[in-house]
Biopython code that builds the backbone (N, CA, C, O; Angstrom):
import numpy as np
from Bio.PDB.StructureBuilder import StructureBuilder

atoms = [
    (1, "MET", "N", (51.727, 232.362, 230.562)),
    (1, "MET", "CA", (53.077, 232.477, 230.684)),
    (1, "MET", "C", (53.466, 233.552, 229.661)),
    (1, "MET", "O", (53.023, 233.522, 228.513)),
    (2, "ASN", "N", (54.299, 234.498, 230.098)),
    (2, "ASN", "CA", (54.608, 235.508, 229.183)),
    (2, "ASN", "C", (55.857, 235.125, 228.277)),
    (2, "ASN", "O", (56.544, 234.144, 228.562)),
    (3, "LYS", "N", (56.106, 235.855, 227.278)),
    (3, "LYS", "CA", (57.144, 235.601, 226.276)),
    (3, "LYS", "C", (58.447, 235.484, 226.878)),
    (3, "LYS", "O", (59.135, 234.515, 226.555)),
    (4, "GLN", "N", (58.923, 236.388, 227.769)),
    (4, "GLN", "CA", (60.183, 236.313, 228.406)),
    (4, "GLN", "C", (60.400, 235.051, 229.265)),
    (4, "GLN", "O", (61.468, 234.439, 229.238)),
    (5, "LYS", "N", (59.413, 234.703, 229.984)),
    (5, "LYS", "CA", (59.538, 233.424, 230.789)),
    (5, "LYS", "C", (59.705, 232.195, 229.895)),
    (5, "LYS", "O", (60.477, 231.267, 230.138)),
    (6, "LEU", "N", (58.946, 232.284, 228.898)),
    (6, "LEU", "CA", (59.056, 231.117, 227.866)),
    (6, "LEU", "C", (60.460, 231.122, 227.268)),
    (6, "LEU", "O", (61.090, 230.066, 227.224)),
    (7, "ILE", "N", (60.949, 232.191, 226.834)),
    (7, "ILE", "CA", (62.265, 232.144, 226.360)),
    (7, "ILE", "C", (63.352, 231.663, 227.263)),
    (7, "ILE", "O", (64.270, 230.938, 226.877)),
    (8, "LYS", "N", (63.192, 232.139, 228.591)),
    (8, "LYS", "CA", (64.194, 231.717, 229.652)),
    (8, "LYS", "C", (64.053, 230.170, 229.906)),
    (8, "LYS", "O", (65.047, 229.502, 230.193)),
    (9, "LEU", "N", (62.850, 229.634, 229.800)),
    (9, "LEU", "CA", (62.528, 228.252, 229.990)),
    (9, "LEU", "C", (63.185, 227.484, 228.919)),
    (9, "LEU", "O", (63.826, 226.474, 229.209)),
    (10, "VAL", "N", (63.068, 227.904, 227.656)),
    (10, "VAL", "CA", (63.700, 227.169, 226.530)),
    (10, "VAL", "C", (65.229, 227.184, 226.682)),
    (10, "VAL", "O", (65.908, 226.172, 226.507)),
    (11, "LEU", "N", (65.731, 228.368, 227.012)),
    (11, "LEU", "CA", (67.265, 228.485, 227.079)),
    (11, "LEU", "C", (67.744, 227.524, 228.304)),
    (11, "LEU", "O", (68.725, 226.787, 228.211)),
    (12, "ILE", "N", (67.068, 227.610, 229.262)),
    (12, "ILE", "CA", (67.312, 226.680, 230.405)),
    (12, "ILE", "C", (67.408, 225.057, 230.070)),
    (12, "ILE", "O", (68.294, 224.283, 230.433)),
    (13, "TRP", "N", (66.352, 224.803, 229.351)),
    (13, "TRP", "CA", (66.144, 223.371, 228.853)),
    (13, "TRP", "C", (67.246, 223.103, 227.838)),
    (13, "TRP", "O", (67.815, 222.012, 227.864)),
    (14, "CYS", "N", (67.566, 223.987, 226.987)),
    (14, "CYS", "CA", (68.711, 223.706, 226.064)),
    (14, "CYS", "C", (70.003, 223.520, 226.793)),
    (14, "CYS", "O", (70.717, 222.567, 226.482)),
    (15, "CYS", "N", (70.362, 224.344, 227.729)),
    (15, "CYS", "CA", (71.532, 224.209, 228.489)),
    (15, "CYS", "C", (71.503, 222.804, 229.311)),
    (15, "CYS", "O", (72.482, 222.057, 229.328)),
    (16, "LEU", "N", (70.463, 222.559, 229.893)),
    (16, "LEU", "CA", (70.457, 221.289, 230.727)),
    (16, "LEU", "C", (70.465, 220.018, 229.974)),
    (16, "LEU", "O", (71.003, 219.014, 230.442)),
    (17, "PHE", "N", (69.838, 220.032, 228.729)),
    (17, "PHE", "CA", (69.645, 218.702, 228.108)),
    (17, "PHE", "C", (70.385, 218.514, 226.673)),
    (17, "PHE", "O", (70.756, 217.431, 226.221)),
    (18, "LEU", "N", (70.519, 219.714, 226.081)),
    (18, "LEU", "CA", (71.095, 219.601, 224.668)),
    (18, "LEU", "C", (72.665, 219.761, 224.724)),
    (18, "LEU", "O", (73.369, 219.049, 224.008)),
    (19, "LEU", "N", (73.166, 220.622, 225.507)),
    (19, "LEU", "CA", (74.589, 220.682, 225.510)),
    (19, "LEU", "C", (75.396, 219.561, 226.068)),
    (19, "LEU", "O", (76.518, 219.339, 225.614)),
    (20, "PRO", "N", (74.848, 218.784, 227.103)),
    (20, "PRO", "CA", (75.477, 217.619, 227.575)),
    (20, "PRO", "C", (75.421, 216.570, 226.346)),
    (20, "PRO", "O", (76.411, 215.870, 226.130)),
    (21, "LEU", "N", (74.354, 216.469, 225.603)),
    (21, "LEU", "CA", (74.297, 215.457, 224.505)),
    (21, "LEU", "C", (75.236, 215.757, 223.496)),
    (21, "LEU", "O", (75.771, 214.812, 222.916)),
    (22, "SER", "N", (75.554, 217.039, 223.159)),
    (22, "SER", "CA", (76.513, 217.309, 222.108)),
    (22, "SER", "C", (77.926, 216.994, 222.572)),
    (22, "SER", "O", (78.769, 216.690, 221.729)),
    (23, "SER", "N", (78.244, 217.050, 223.902)),
    (23, "SER", "CA", (79.621, 216.711, 224.411)),
    (23, "SER", "C", (79.784, 215.162, 224.322)),
    (23, "SER", "O", (80.874, 214.648, 224.069)),
    (24, "ILE", "N", (78.686, 214.468, 224.536)),
    (24, "ILE", "CA", (78.662, 212.981, 224.394)),
    (24, "ILE", "C", (79.077, 212.569, 223.078)),
    (24, "ILE", "O", (79.974, 211.746, 222.895)),
    (25, "ALA", "N", (78.400, 213.162, 222.120)),
    (25, "ALA", "CA", (78.482, 212.861, 220.703)),
    (25, "ALA", "C", (80.040, 213.229, 220.342)),
    (25, "ALA", "O", (80.688, 212.460, 219.633)),
    (26, "ALA", "N", (80.560, 214.327, 220.813)),
    (26, "ALA", "CA", (81.885, 214.762, 220.499)),
    (26, "ALA", "C", (82.932, 213.798, 221.090)),
    (26, "ALA", "O", (83.947, 213.536, 220.444)),
    (27, "SER", "N", (82.718, 213.295, 222.237)),
    (27, "SER", "CA", (83.616, 212.288, 222.860)),
    (27, "SER", "C", (83.583, 211.030, 222.097)),
    (27, "SER", "O", (84.649, 210.429, 221.964)),
    (28, "LYS", "N", (82.422, 210.507, 221.534)),
    (28, "LYS", "CA", (82.395, 209.370, 220.757)),
    (28, "LYS", "C", (83.080, 209.514, 219.495)),
    (28, "LYS", "O", (83.610, 208.533, 218.973)),
    (29, "ASP", "N", (83.113, 210.691, 218.948)),
    (29, "ASP", "CA", (83.972, 211.012, 217.656)),
    (29, "ASP", "C", (85.444, 210.919, 218.025)),
    (29, "ASP", "O", (86.224, 210.393, 217.231)),
    (30, "ASN", "N", (85.815, 211.348, 219.058)),
    (30, "ASN", "CA", (87.256, 211.255, 219.407)),
    (30, "ASN", "C", (87.730, 209.863, 219.624)),
    (30, "ASN", "O", (88.906, 209.584, 219.390)),
    (31, "GLN", "N", (86.867, 208.950, 220.067)),
    (31, "GLN", "CA", (87.225, 207.658, 220.272)),
    (31, "GLN", "C", (87.381, 206.911, 219.034)),
    (31, "GLN", "O", (88.142, 205.943, 219.034)),
    (32, "SER", "N", (86.733, 207.254, 217.942)),
    (32, "SER", "CA", (86.790, 206.611, 216.627)),
    (32, "SER", "C", (87.997, 207.059, 215.786)),
    (32, "SER", "O", (88.301, 206.464, 214.752)),
    (33, "ARG", "N", (88.608, 208.008, 216.200)),
    (33, "ARG", "CA", (89.815, 208.511, 215.437)),
    (33, "ARG", "C", (90.923, 207.493, 215.708)),
    (33, "ARG", "O", (90.984, 206.847, 216.754)),
    (34, "PRO", "N", (91.840, 207.386, 214.650)),
    (34, "PRO", "CA", (93.046, 206.624, 214.864)),
    (34, "PRO", "C", (94.033, 207.301, 215.825)),
    (34, "PRO", "O", (94.059, 208.529, 215.917)),
    (35, "PRO", "N", (94.832, 206.522, 216.528)),
    (35, "PRO", "CA", (95.817, 207.165, 217.374)),
    (35, "PRO", "C", (96.752, 207.965, 216.530)),
    (35, "PRO", "O", (96.988, 207.669, 215.358)),
    (36, "HIS", "N", (97.305, 209.035, 217.179)),
    (36, "HIS", "CA", (98.304, 209.956, 216.449)),
    (36, "HIS", "C", (99.406, 209.231, 216.139)),
    (36, "HIS", "O", (99.781, 208.366, 216.929)),
    (37, "GLU", "N", (100.092, 209.465, 214.956)),
    (37, "GLU", "CA", (101.341, 208.962, 214.554)),
    (37, "GLU", "C", (102.431, 209.698, 215.393)),
    (37, "GLU", "O", (102.327, 210.884, 215.703)),
    (38, "PRO", "N", (103.560, 208.848, 215.760)),
    (38, "PRO", "CA", (104.588, 209.483, 216.529)),
    (38, "PRO", "C", (105.265, 210.532, 215.736)),
    (38, "PRO", "O", (105.310, 210.375, 214.515)),
    (39, "PRO", "N", (105.803, 211.595, 216.277)),
    (39, "PRO", "CA", (106.552, 212.631, 215.438)),
    (39, "PRO", "C", (107.854, 211.965, 214.841)),
    (39, "PRO", "O", (108.461, 211.032, 215.365)),
    (40, "PRO", "N", (108.184, 212.598, 213.658)),
    (40, "PRO", "CA", (109.376, 212.042, 212.992)),
    (40, "PRO", "C", (110.599, 212.011, 213.829)),
    (40, "PRO", "O", (111.446, 211.128, 213.696)),
    (41, "GLU", "N", (110.701, 213.094, 214.799)),
    (41, "GLU", "CA", (111.936, 213.064, 215.680)),
    (41, "GLU", "C", (111.911, 211.822, 216.579)),
    (41, "GLU", "O", (112.984, 211.352, 216.957)),
    (42, "ALA", "N", (110.820, 211.297, 216.923)),
    (42, "ALA", "CA", (110.759, 210.101, 217.863)),
    (42, "ALA", "C", (111.276, 208.856, 217.071)),
    (42, "ALA", "O", (111.898, 207.937, 217.604)),
    (43, "ILE", "N", (110.960, 208.921, 215.758)),
    (43, "ILE", "CA", (111.231, 207.693, 214.934)),
    (43, "ILE", "C", (112.796, 207.824, 214.661)),
    (43, "ILE", "O", (113.535, 206.851, 214.811)),
    (44, "ALA", "N", (113.261, 209.056, 214.259)),
    (44, "ALA", "CA", (114.595, 209.252, 213.907)),
    (44, "ALA", "C", (115.585, 208.937, 215.094)),
    (44, "ALA", "O", (116.700, 208.459, 214.883)),
    (45, "ALA", "N", (115.121, 209.228, 216.330)),
    (45, "ALA", "CA", (115.942, 209.065, 217.572)),
    (45, "ALA", "C", (116.301, 207.610, 217.736)),
    (45, "ALA", "O", (117.333, 207.320, 218.341)),
    (46, "CYS", "N", (115.512, 206.671, 217.233)),
    (46, "CYS", "CA", (115.672, 205.287, 217.489)),
    (46, "CYS", "C", (116.399, 204.557, 216.200)),
    (46, "CYS", "O", (116.628, 203.348, 216.172)),
    (47, "GLU", "N", (116.684, 205.360, 215.273)),
    (47, "GLU", "CA", (117.398, 204.640, 214.107)),
    (47, "GLU", "C", (118.648, 204.033, 214.544)),
    (47, "GLU", "O", (119.466, 204.725, 215.151)),
    (48, "GLY", "N", (118.875, 202.798, 214.292)),
    (48, "GLY", "CA", (120.073, 202.049, 214.608)),
    (48, "GLY", "C", (120.182, 201.607, 216.131)),
    (48, "GLY", "O", (121.230, 201.162, 216.601)),
    (49, "LYS", "N", (119.022, 201.765, 216.856)),
    (49, "LYS", "CA", (118.974, 201.468, 218.249)),
    (49, "LYS", "C", (118.248, 200.245, 218.364)),
    (49, "LYS", "O", (117.742, 199.717, 217.374)),
    (50, "SER", "N", (118.160, 199.724, 219.603)),
    (50, "SER", "CA", (117.407, 198.478, 220.042)),
    (50, "SER", "C", (116.285, 198.761, 220.956)),
    (50, "SER", "O", (116.328, 199.769, 221.660)),
    (51, "VAL", "N", (115.301, 197.965, 220.999)),
    (51, "VAL", "CA", (114.228, 198.091, 222.020)),
    (51, "VAL", "C", (114.844, 198.165, 223.439)),
    (51, "VAL", "O", (115.742, 197.434, 223.858)),
    (52, "GLY", "N", (114.226, 199.155, 224.112)),
    (52, "GLY", "CA", (114.731, 199.357, 225.533)),
    (52, "GLY", "C", (115.896, 200.265, 225.695)),
    (52, "GLY", "O", (116.260, 200.582, 226.828)),
    (53, "GLU", "N", (116.536, 200.727, 224.576)),
    (53, "GLU", "CA", (117.596, 201.638, 224.697)),
    (53, "GLU", "C", (117.229, 203.017, 224.949)),
    (53, "GLU", "O", (116.313, 203.509, 224.289)),
    (54, "SER", "N", (117.851, 203.713, 225.847)),
    (54, "SER", "CA", (117.498, 205.194, 226.152)),
    (54, "SER", "C", (118.099, 205.971, 225.059)),
    (54, "SER", "O", (119.179, 205.694, 224.536)),
    (55, "VAL", "N", (117.270, 207.055, 224.711)),
    (55, "VAL", "CA", (117.663, 208.083, 223.781)),
    (55, "VAL", "C", (117.275, 209.417, 224.205)),
    (55, "VAL", "O", (116.503, 209.514, 225.159)),
    (56, "GLU", "N", (117.694, 210.425, 223.641)),
    (56, "GLU", "CA", (117.282, 211.765, 223.847)),
    (56, "GLU", "C", (117.047, 212.558, 222.512)),
    (56, "GLU", "O", (117.906, 212.515, 221.630)),
    (57, "PHE", "N", (116.009, 213.208, 222.371)),
    (57, "PHE", "CA", (115.793, 214.043, 221.072)),
    (57, "PHE", "C", (115.098, 215.380, 221.363)),
    (57, "PHE", "O", (114.556, 215.623, 222.442)),
    (58, "THR", "N", (115.145, 216.166, 220.405)),
    (58, "THR", "CA", (114.606, 217.583, 220.610)),
    (58, "THR", "C", (113.142, 217.410, 220.083)),
    (58, "THR", "O", (112.898, 216.909, 218.985)),
    (59, "GLY", "N", (112.182, 217.867, 220.959)),
    (59, "GLY", "CA", (110.721, 217.744, 220.781)),
    (59, "GLY", "C", (110.260, 218.847, 219.822)),
    (59, "GLY", "O", (111.029, 219.664, 219.314)),
    (60, "ARG", "N", (108.917, 218.798, 219.619)),
    (60, "ARG", "CA", (108.331, 219.797, 218.610)),
    (60, "ARG", "C", (108.598, 221.300, 218.979)),
    (60, "ARG", "O", (108.679, 222.177, 218.119)),
    (61, "TRP", "N", (108.735, 221.537, 220.383)),
    (61, "TRP", "CA", (108.765, 222.945, 220.748)),
    (61, "TRP", "C", (110.131, 223.192, 221.239)),
    (61, "TRP", "O", (110.322, 224.075, 222.075)),
    (62, "GLY", "N", (111.170, 222.418, 220.743)),
    (62, "GLY", "CA", (112.534, 222.573, 220.991)),
    (62, "GLY", "C", (113.066, 222.105, 222.334)),
    (62, "GLY", "O", (114.223, 222.355, 222.674)),
    (63, "GLU", "N", (112.214, 221.422, 223.100)),
    (63, "GLU", "CA", (112.446, 220.888, 224.456)),
    (63, "GLU", "C", (113.258, 219.518, 224.255)),
    (63, "GLU", "O", (113.034, 218.747, 223.321)),
    (64, "SER", "N", (114.246, 219.308, 225.264)),
    (64, "SER", "CA", (114.886, 217.986, 225.303)),
    (64, "SER", "C", (114.005, 216.955, 225.892)),
    (64, "SER", "O", (113.448, 217.157, 226.971)),
    (65, "VAL", "N", (113.855, 215.833, 225.210)),
    (65, "VAL", "CA", (113.018, 214.715, 225.620)),
    (65, "VAL", "C", (113.849, 213.406, 225.767)),
    (65, "VAL", "O", (114.507, 212.873, 224.874)),
    (66, "GLU", "N", (113.701, 212.979, 227.065)),
    (66, "GLU", "CA", (114.412, 211.660, 227.374)),
    (66, "GLU", "C", (113.332, 210.594, 227.162)),
    (66, "GLU", "O", (112.170, 210.701, 227.557)),
    (67, "ALA", "N", (113.861, 209.525, 226.474)),
    (67, "ALA", "CA", (112.899, 208.561, 225.983)),
    (67, "ALA", "C", (113.606, 207.209, 225.904)),
    (67, "ALA", "O", (114.824, 207.072, 226.013)),
    (68, "THR", "N", (112.670, 206.156, 225.691)),
    (68, "THR", "CA", (113.171, 204.770, 225.538)),
    (68, "THR", "C", (112.549, 204.229, 224.334)),
    (68, "THR", "O", (111.337, 204.340, 224.148)),
    (69, "CYS", "N", (113.381, 203.609, 223.456)),
    (69, "CYS", "CA", (112.901, 203.040, 222.308)),
    (69, "CYS", "C", (112.016, 201.831, 222.466)),
    (69, "CYS", "O", (112.361, 200.914, 223.211)),
    (70, "GLN", "N", (110.875, 201.797, 221.784)),
    (70, "GLN", "CA", (109.850, 200.845, 222.028)),
    (70, "GLN", "C", (109.199, 200.518, 220.596)),
    (70, "GLN", "O", (109.087, 201.391, 219.735)),
    (71, "GLU", "N", (108.793, 199.235, 220.415)),
    (71, "GLU", "CA", (108.295, 198.920, 219.085)),
    (71, "GLU", "C", (106.754, 199.270, 219.082)),
    (71, "GLU", "O", (105.975, 198.778, 219.898)),
    (72, "LYS", "N", (106.389, 200.141, 218.116)),
    (72, "LYS", "CA", (104.936, 200.482, 217.900)),
    (72, "LYS", "C", (104.592, 200.260, 216.600)),
    (72, "LYS", "O", (105.194, 200.847, 215.701)),
    (73, "ASP", "N", (103.603, 199.405, 216.351)),
    (73, "ASP", "CA", (103.092, 199.298, 214.984)),
    (73, "ASP", "C", (104.261, 198.860, 213.957)),
    (73, "ASP", "O", (104.291, 199.272, 212.798)),
    (74, "GLY", "N", (105.114, 198.079, 214.443)),
    (74, "GLY", "CA", (106.251, 197.665, 213.607)),
    (74, "GLY", "C", (107.398, 198.673, 213.441)),
    (74, "GLY", "O", (108.343, 198.369, 212.713)),
    (75, "LYS", "N", (107.369, 199.769, 214.030)),
    (75, "LYS", "CA", (108.364, 200.699, 213.953)),
    (75, "LYS", "C", (108.947, 200.845, 215.346)),
    (75, "LYS", "O", (108.277, 200.584, 216.345)),
    (76, "LEU", "N", (110.320, 201.306, 215.407)),
    (76, "LEU", "CA", (111.033, 201.496, 216.580)),
    (76, "LEU", "C", (110.878, 203.032, 216.862)),
    (76, "LEU", "O", (111.331, 203.862, 216.075)),
    (77, "VAL", "N", (110.237, 203.369, 217.986)),
    (77, "VAL", "CA", (109.912, 204.677, 218.252)),
    (77, "VAL", "C", (110.316, 205.040, 219.660)),
    (77, "VAL", "O", (110.231, 204.213, 220.568)),
    (78, "ALA", "N", (110.797, 206.391, 219.869)),
    (78, "ALA", "CA", (111.194, 206.792, 221.084)),
    (78, "ALA", "C", (109.997, 207.388, 221.858)),
    (78, "ALA", "O", (109.396, 208.401, 221.501)),
    (79, "VAL", "N", (109.701, 206.622, 223.002)),
    (79, "VAL", "CA", (108.542, 206.943, 223.788)),
    (79, "VAL", "C", (109.105, 207.660, 225.021)),
    (79, "VAL", "O", (109.932, 207.133, 225.765)),
    (80, "PRO", "N", (108.573, 208.982, 225.206)),
    (80, "PRO", "CA", (109.093, 209.717, 226.238)),
    (80, "PRO", "C", (108.950, 209.070, 227.635)),
    (80, "PRO", "O", (107.879, 208.544, 227.938)),
    (81, "ASP", "N", (109.921, 209.090, 228.437)),
    (81, "ASP", "CA", (109.913, 208.502, 229.721)),
    (81, "ASP", "C", (108.731, 208.714, 230.561)),
    (81, "ASP", "O", (108.229, 207.848, 231.278)),
    (82, "ASN", "N", (108.294, 209.985, 230.422)),
    (82, "ASN", "CA", (107.047, 210.564, 231.314)),
    (82, "ASN", "C", (105.740, 209.953, 230.847)),
    (82, "ASN", "O", (104.701, 210.063, 231.497)),
    (83, "MET", "N", (105.837, 209.272, 229.636)),
    (83, "MET", "CA", (104.593, 208.759, 229.129)),
    (83, "MET", "C", (104.572, 207.171, 229.264)),
    (83, "MET", "O", (103.594, 206.556, 228.838)),
    (84, "ARG", "N", (105.503, 206.589, 229.775)),
    (84, "ARG", "CA", (105.596, 205.051, 229.859)),
    (84, "ARG", "C", (104.751, 204.586, 231.097)),
    (84, "ARG", "O", (104.266, 203.455, 231.106)),
    (85, "GLY", "N", (104.592, 205.378, 232.045)),
    (85, "GLY", "CA", (103.765, 204.979, 233.234)),
    (85, "GLY", "C", (104.660, 204.701, 234.391)),
    (85, "GLY", "O", (104.120, 204.576, 235.490)),
    (86, "ASP", "N", (106.020, 204.580, 234.291)),
    (86, "ASP", "CA", (106.844, 204.436, 235.343)),
    (86, "ASP", "C", (107.736, 205.449, 235.760)),
    (86, "ASP", "O", (108.635, 205.306, 236.588)),
    (87, "GLY", "N", (107.391, 206.658, 235.040)),
    (87, "GLY", "CA", (108.227, 207.845, 235.393)),
    (87, "GLY", "C", (107.277, 208.897, 236.108)),
    (87, "GLY", "O", (106.167, 208.569, 236.525)),
    (88, "PRO", "N", (107.776, 210.160, 236.220)),
    (88, "PRO", "CA", (106.958, 211.040, 236.904)),
    (88, "PRO", "C", (105.894, 211.552, 235.789)),
    (88, "PRO", "O", (106.100, 211.489, 234.577)),
    (89, "PRO", "N", (104.711, 212.075, 236.407)),
    (89, "PRO", "CA", (103.832, 212.575, 235.451)),
    (89, "PRO", "C", (104.089, 213.729, 234.678)),
    (89, "PRO", "O", (104.741, 214.629, 235.207)),
    (90, "PRO", "N", (103.663, 213.868, 233.438)),
    (90, "PRO", "CA", (104.019, 214.983, 232.601)),
    (90, "PRO", "C", (103.607, 216.268, 233.272)),
    (90, "PRO", "O", (102.608, 216.334, 233.988)),
    (91, "ARG", "N", (104.462, 217.360, 233.003)),
    (91, "ARG", "CA", (104.092, 218.676, 233.575)),
    (91, "ARG", "C", (103.122, 219.449, 232.776)),
    (91, "ARG", "O", (102.748, 220.557, 233.163)),
]
sb = StructureBuilder()
sb.init_structure("model")
sb.init_model(0)
sb.init_chain("A")
sb.init_seg("    ")
for serial, (resi, resn, name, xyz) in enumerate(atoms, 1):
    if name == "N":
        sb.init_residue(resn, " ", resi, " ")
    sb.init_atom(name, np.array(xyz, "f"), 0.0, 1.0, " ", f" {name:<3s}", serial, name[0])
structure = sb.get_structure()
C-alpha cells in the first residue's frame, strides 16, 4: 500500500469513527450543564404579579415578548407563550 492510500485510509477512518465520538462527548457535556437562568427582563415583568397572569416585556434583542408568569425555582418568571407548549412554535 502506498503512502497516499494509507493517508486517505487514515483520514476516512478518522471521519467515520472519531468525529461521531467527539459529538457524543459534547452532547453529554451539554446535558450536565445547569439550565440557563431567566433573563432579568423576565423576572422584572412579573414583579407584583400572580402566577398565571399575562405580561409583556421587551426581550434581549428589543422584541416584544408576550408571556405568562410562572413559578420557577422559587421565583416568579415571565415564560414566553411560545415556550409553554400550548402556543404556536417559536419562529
